[in-house]
C-alpha positions, 0 to 999 in steps of 0.5 A: 656457378660457385656451388658452395663456400666463400672460397669455392669448395666445389666446382666453378663452371667457366665460359670457354676453353682452358684459358677461360677456366684459368681466368676463373681460377685466378679470379677465385684465388685473389684473397691475399691470405687463404686459410688452408683449412678451406681445402683445395682450390676450386675445380673449373669446368669449362666448355670448348667454345673455341673448338665448337665455333671452329667446327661450326664455321668449318662446316659452312666452309665445307658447304661452299660458303665464303661470305660469312657474317658473324654476330658476336656477343659483347666484346668484353665477354670471355665466351664471346672472345673464344667463339669469335677466335674459333670462327676466325681460326676456321676462316684462316685455316681455309684461306691457308689451304686455298679453300677460301679467299681472304675475308675482311673479318672485322667488316663481317663481324657485328657485336651486340647482346645475346638477345633476339633484338641484337640478332635482328639488328645485327643481321640487317647491319651485316646485309648493309655491309655485304649484300651478297652474304651467304651465311650468318653465324650467331653468338647463340641460338637466341641471336640466331632466331632474331637474325632469321626474322630479319632475313625473312623480313628482307625476303630471304629464304633460309637456307635456300638464299642464306644459311644461319647457324647458332650456338648452345643448342637451346631446347627451342633450336631443334623446333625452329623452322627450319631446325637450327644448325648449332653447337651443343653445349653440355649444360646438363652434363656439366651440372651433373659432373659439378655435383659429383665433384662437389660431393666427392663422388668423382676425382678432380681432373688433372690441373683441376680444370676440365674442358667439356666438348662442344658438338656440332649439330647439323640441321636444316638451317644450313645448306650450300649457297645457291651458286654451288648448290 
């Protein structure tokens, strides 16, 4: 979000990781001639989508999951790319450490929207591609709820038969049945910090880019797969 001004005078909230913040800064700096009186370049607040996704998939791997499907968002989105890269980084690290066999990550990835219907349809497609799937990671919590509905319609129990995880920790995630394992994006904290920066109540971070942490929230929707339970 741009808080004020045609040339942003306050912080910009970017989608994911330092790379995403730099992309946002490049977008806001494309005016060929800038009036110095407009002030300094904008501050970018970005979320650690890559790190959060890597921790989430590492959690599933630590439970014993090896056949993990991924419901990604639209391929053109920076947030989608960073979350998918984090997921695949965790898989690659596990394979390199001998903790998980090689996975056909393209076959076990389905792109769609960030809505419930995409989660529903995507989960069915993952099951078609890999009937022995033991876990599904969704692009966000809304997609995860759609996936849960599809899995239940197929007679699968969560997490007894298959684990499901989301991303963002939206308010409904903790009230889902079962409560959804997810990654918490600090939206409230980002808004408060953006306000302080815009009002000059907080110094700009080094490089005018700040990455906010994404915390793993382990809840009841993930458990060891049946073979290792």
